[in-house]
Structures are given as C-alpha cells and as structure tokens.
N, C-alpha and C positions, 0 to 999 in steps of 0.2 A: 298273258293275262294272269295277274296274281289272284290268289284265293280271296274270297270276300271275308270281311269281318261280319260277325253275326250277333244277333241278340234275340232273345225271346222275352216278350213283354206281355203281361196280362193286365187288362183293364178291369175296373169294377163294373163296367157297363158294356153292353154290346157295341161292337165297332163295325160300322158299314163304311168301308174304305171309299167307295165311289161318292157317297154323300159327304163324307168327312173331308175329302180332298178335292172335290169337284171344282171349288173356286180357284184352284191353282192352275187348272187347265185352260189355256187360252185358245178355245175353239177345237173342233174335232181333229184338225191337222197339226196340233201343237207338237213339234218334234221333241220337246223337253219332257213330255208327260204322256203316260198311257195307262189304260186300265185293261186288265185281263178278265176273260169270262170266268176264270176259276176263282175269282175273288182276290185279285192282286192289284197293286198300284205301284207304278215305277216313276220316279222323278230324277232328273239330272239337274244339278244346280252348282253354282259357285259358292263355296262356304268360306269362312275365315281361314280354313286350313288348305284350301285349294278345291279343285273340281271333285265332285263326287256323284255317285249314283246310288239311290236308295230304292230297294225293292221290298215291298211289304206284301204279306199274304195273310189273309184272315178269312176263314170260311164264313159264309152268311149266317148270321145269328150267333156268332161266336164272339168271345172277348179276348182270345189269345192271338197275338200278332207275332208272326215270324218275320224278322227283319234281316236283310243282308245289305251290305254296302261295299262299294268298290271305290278306289281312287284315294288320293291324299285326304280328301274330305270325308272319307267313309266313317272314321270313328266319331267325328263331330256329328254326322247325320244320325248315327245310332243313338247318340246321347240326346238328340232332339226329338226322338220318336214320341214320347209321351205328350210333350207340348204340341207337336204337330197334329196329334190325334185328339187334341182338346182337353188333355188332362188338367191343364192349368185353369180352365174356364169354370167359374162358379155360377151355376144357374139357380142356386137355392132361393134367391130373392125374386125370381121371375114369376109374375102372376098374369095370365091372360085376361084381357078386359073385353075381348070380342070373341064371338062364337067361332069364327073362322080361325082365329089365332089359337084358340083352345083346341080345335080339331087338328090343326097342323102340329101342335105340341104333342098331342096324343099319337099322331102318326110317326113323328120323329123324336121320341123322348130321349134317345141316346145321342143325338147330334149335339156337338159342342163346338164353340168357336175355335178354330185351329190357330196355332202360333208357330210360324216357321222360324222367327228370329232373324230373317234375312230381309233387310229393308230394301236394298237396291234391287234384289231379285224381284220384289213386288213393284218397285217404283218404275223401272224402265218400261215394262209392258203397259202399266197404267197410263203413263204419259203418251205412249203410242196410241192408246185408246181414246184420248181426249177428243171430243167434238167430232167423231166420225162414227160410222156404223160399225157394229161388231165385225161384220164380214170383212170390211176394209182393214180394220185394225188387226184382226187375227192373221189376215194374209200378209200384211206388212211385217208383223212380228215374226211369222214363220219364215219369210224370205230372208230377213236379216240374221236370224239364228242359223239357218242352214248355210248361209254364206260366210258369216263371221264368228259363229259359235265354235264349240270344241266337241269333238267326238266323245261321247260319254263313256267312261270306263265301265267294263262289265260286259256280259254276254247278251247285249241288246242291240242288234243291228238296226241302224237308222236312228237310234236315240242320240240326241244332241244336248249338250249343256249350253246355256246362253253365254254370250261373251262376258268376260270380266268387266269391271268398271272401266279399266284402261282400254279394253277392247271396244266397248261402246264408244268411248271418246275418240278412238282412232278411225271409226268408220267415215269414209269421205262423204262430202255433201251430196255428190251425185248418186251415191249408192242409197242414201236415205230416200231421195226423190224417186229412184227406180222402184223402191218398195212402197211408194205412195205415202211417204211420211214427209209432211211439209217442213219448211225451215223452222217454224215456231216450235214444233214438237221436237225435232231433232236437236235444236239448240238447247232446249230444256234438258234433254237426256245428257247431252255432252257436258253442259254446265254442272248438272248434278253429279256426274261422274267425277268431277274435280273435287267434290266434297264428300265422296262416298264414305270415307273413313268416319267423318263426323256424323253422317247420316246413319251409318250402321250402329253407332253408339246409341241411337234412339231406341234400340231393342232392349236397352238396359237402364232407361230412365222412364219417367212417367209418360203416359200417353200424351198429356198436354204438352210436355217439353218436346216430345218427338214431333208432334204437329207443328210446334213453333219452329223447329229447325227446318222442317220441310217447307213450310210456307214462307220462310225467309228467302227462298230462292224464287226468282221470277219464273212464271209459267207453272207454278204448283199452287193449286187452290184447294178448296175444301173437299171437292169430289176426289181428287187425286190422293189427298191425305187419307180420306176414308178408305179408298181401295187398298192403300198400303196398310193401314191400321187393322183392317179386317183380316188380312193374311199374315203379315209379318209380326204384328203386335198382339194379336188375339183379343182385340177390343170388342166387346159385345155391344157397344153403344155408338160406334162410328157409322152412322147411316149415310147412304149415298145421296146427299143433297146435291142438286145440280145434274143428276142423271136424267137422260131423256125419257126413260121409261119408269123408273122406280116410283116417283111420286104419283104418276098417273095410274100405275098398276095397283099400288097399295090403296089409293083413294077409291078406285073402282071396286076392289075387293071388300073394303070395309064400309063404304058408304053407297056404292052403286054408281058413283060418278068419279071421273078423274079429278085430281087436285093438283095444285102447284106446290112448290117447296114450302110456302107458308102454311098451306093446308096440311101438308105432310107433317110439318113440325107440330102443329096443333093436334093432329090425330095420334102422333106417337109420344106426346108429352107424358101420358100416364105410364109409359114404358121406359122413361128415362133411366139410363143405366143398362138397358137391354134393347135399345131401339134397333140396332143391327140384327139382333137375334130375331126380332119380329120380321124384319125385311127378308132374312134368309129363310125362315120357316115358311112364310107365305110363298116365296119363290119356289122352294122345293115341293110345296104342295100343289104347285101349278096354277096359282091364282094370278093370271095375267089378263088384262083387258083384251077384248077382241080387237084384232088388228086387221084393217082392211086397206086395200089400195096396193099399188105396185111398190116393190122394194126400191129404195133409193139406190141409184146407180153409183158404183165406186167412182171416185174422182181420180184424175191423173195430175201429177205435179211436175211432169216433165215438160220442158219447153217444146213448142211445136215448130216445125220447119216452115219457113215462108217460101212462097213460090216466086 
C-alpha cells in the first residue's frame, strides 16, 4: 500500500462531517461509505483519474479538516474537499418563511449543500432507488457493489468502490435480478453508462443543462435528476418532486397535513433558489409525518420454478 496524499483545509464555518456527507451514504450497510465515532468520514469512489479513497477527520465543533486520500484518484479527491464540504454553496439569500424552517436553520447553521462533481457516482444508485423502498434499493446497491465493485485503496478493510461506468454496463442481466433490480432500472443504468462521459461534463455546465442531458435519456426523470443535482452538482434548489415521502413529510411539517407534488411546489415557491435547502434542513431536524402500518415487503424479480 502506497502512502496517502494529504491536505489540511480550514473552513470559515464549523464542519459536521456526518451531517455534511450523510446524503452520500446509501443505507447503513453501504460498503462505499462509513463514518467513525471519532469524527471521521470515509468514501470510496471512481474519479476522473481512477479509483480513490478519501478519509476526512474533523473534531466536533471544529472547522479544521484533515484529509488523506489513496489510489490514482487521490489527488483529485483532495482537490474536491472544499466543494464536497459545501464551500461553493452560497446561502446568503436564504430567508426562512416558516417557524419550523427557521428553527431547523438555527439548529444546522453550518450545513451547506455538498458538491462531489461526480455525476455517474450519484446517478447509478439513484436509478436503483427508483420506485422501490429504501430497504430494497440499499440492499440491491450493496449487493452489486460487493460483487462487481473494486476493493478501495487504503487501510480500510471491507471498504469498496462502486464499479466504473464500464463496470456497471458489464453486469449481466441475471445479476441485476438477483439483486432485486428489475429490467427497467438496470437498462437505464446500462444505457446511461454508455453516455457517462457526456453526463460527467454536466458537472461543468449550468444545472439546467445538466438536467437536460440527464433527462434526454429514457428512464431518467425529475426525481432522479434532483437526486443527482443535490449531490454531484451542489444545487440548493433541486427538490425531490416525485418522491414517495418528501411532499407528504414537508406538507405535514409546514401545514399539519400531507400534500402532493403540486402542494409541495406551492409551499416551497417562496424559497425558490433554496427549495432543496428547505427539504434537507427539515429532514435533518427530524420532521417526518407519523408512519403507521407494516413495512412493504421487498419484491423479487427472479423467475419462479414451475412444478
């Protein structure tokens, strides 16, 4: 194992790594991401320079981040640290219009929208999460990464990097089904992998143009674009329209009753430019409607044997 490349970066605001990077973790068993009790965060990704592992340490309440990176993508990851931790996000025009939003902003005044700059890294798991429960999606993503991903460089046993775009495209159809990912979603990932270079350019154009390129591909709609923009592009306005929970939860928090996407658009219109900021702040503050009833059972997409 080669020695890591390192960087010390100091922000002008407090950095809480778990809050700042929590959106990148795809469930508690995500093999590409982990948080340590000592105030650390570790991610394994595919960068434009190759596979890399980024390990960040920041003591609670501090603004000094110690970064180490391994692998061919290590230098690229070190360069991305400020944007990943929200340094590009400008919250100066954000004005809360609801008491709960104001309270969440007081609780998380240092949180900023992250920007990884890695479009396909955000796109593949977002497609896997389309129209299924989080439990099912996270399990499928975990199974595929463990089977077809790459051992992460660095001293982190069990940490895996996701497949490259070419690696996603090479996964056989039956392996997708074994991971409970149906043909519609697997075809979308495979199709997008063929345009990965063009999609990655979306990190260097306007958010509107990045959305246009994503939505030009069959199987990618407004929800998936928002999931990508929130993580890869650092867009504070890409709210998750089409999500099973988001509109209901925000409606319940701000009005006392769940709303649909039209109602959500009306509620968030005063926040235009910062609508995702509101979504994330309310989520981090724990404002979710009460959920009752049994959990939806995971589906299987494997063919059954006939007797």
